[in-house]
C-alpha positions as CSV (number, residue, x, y, z in Angstrom):
1,M,-0.9,-1.1,13.1
2,K,-4.0,-1.3,11.1
3,Q,-7.0,-3.5,11.7
4,T,-5.9,-5.7,8.7
5,Q,-2.7,-6.5,10.5
6,L,-4.6,-7.3,13.7
7,R,-6.9,-9.6,11.7
8,E,-3.8,-11.4,10.3
9,T,-2.5,-11.8,13.9
10,L,-5.9,-13.3,14.8
11,S,-5.7,-15.6,11.8
12,R,-2.4,-16.9,13.1
13,L,-4.0,-17.5,16.5
14,H,-6.7,-19.5,14.9
15,D,-4.0,-21.5,13.0
16,E,-2.4,-22.2,16.4
17,L,-5.7,-23.4,17.8
18,R,-6.1,-25.8,14.9
19,T,-2.6,-27.2,14.8
20,G,-1.5,-26.9,18.4
21,Q,-2.1,-29.1,21.4
22,P,-5.7,-30.2,21.9
23,L,-7.9,-28.1,24.1
24,D,-10.7,-29.1,26.5
25,D,-14.2,-27.7,26.0
26,E,-13.7,-25.1,28.7
27,A,-10.5,-23.8,27.2
28,R,-12.0,-23.7,23.7
29,S,-15.1,-21.9,25.1
30,M,-12.8,-19.3,26.8
31,L,-11.0,-18.6,23.5
32,E,-14.2,-18.3,21.6
33,R,-15.4,-15.7,24.1
34,L,-12.1,-13.9,23.7
35,A,-12.4,-13.9,19.9
36,G,-16.0,-12.5,20.3
37,D,-14.7,-9.8,22.6
38,I,-12.0,-8.8,20.1
39,E,-14.5,-8.6,17.2
40,Q,-16.8,-6.4,19.4
41,V,-13.9,-4.1,20.2
42,L,-13.1,-3.7,16.5
43,H,-16.7,-2.8,15.7
44,P,-17.3,0.9,15.4
45,D,-20.4,0.8,17.5
46,R,-18.9,-1.2,20.4
47,E,-20.3,-1.2,23.8
48,P,-18.6,0.9,26.4
49,D,-17.6,-2.0,28.6
50,A,-16.1,-4.0,25.6
51,L,-12.5,-2.9,26.3
52,E,-12.7,-3.9,30.0
53,A,-14.2,-7.3,29.1
54,L,-11.5,-7.9,26.5
55,G,-8.7,-7.0,29.0
56,I,-10.1,-9.4,31.5
57,R,-10.4,-12.2,29.0
58,L,-6.9,-11.7,27.7
59,R,-5.5,-11.9,31.2
60,E,-7.5,-15.0,31.9
61,A,-6.3,-16.7,28.7
62,V,-2.7,-16.0,29.4
63,E,-3.0,-17.2,33.0
64,R,-4.8,-20.3,31.9
65,F,-2.5,-21.4,29.1
66,E,1.0,-20.1,30.0
67,E,2.2,-23.4,31.5
68,T,0.3,-26.0,29.5
69,H,0.1,-24.3,26.0
70,P,3.1,-21.9,25.7
71,E,2.6,-21.5,21.9
72,L,-1.0,-20.5,22.4
73,T,0.0,-18.1,25.2
74,A,2.5,-16.5,22.8
75,A,-0.2,-16.1,20.2
76,V,-2.6,-14.5,22.7
77,N,0.2,-12.1,23.7
78,R,0.7,-11.2,20.1
79,V,-3.0,-10.3,19.8
80,A,-2.8,-8.2,23.0
81,D,0.3,-6.4,21.6
82,A,-1.5,-5.8,18.3
83,L,-4.5,-4.4,20.1
84,A,-2.2,-2.1,22.2
85,R,-0.6,-0.8,19.0
86,L,-4.0,0.1,17.8
87,G,-4.7,2.0,21.0
88,I,-7.2,-0.5,22.2
């Protein structure tokens, strides 16, 4: 999978955020941090700890949303799968 496909997957996640169930401020902040971590991992000059931080945030997001926002959880899982296919 190329980064362009990952970016398309991220775009679908953003669409889910806009059209899905409303999120509280804490949930939205968590997802914004996750998006920032993903962008950092995709950057060629990423920090060494970026992958670990991303893994932690992905797990937190899935745990937080799996019962209350199943569509959002599925979108986060698709992003995690896309990152894995990139070897990240």
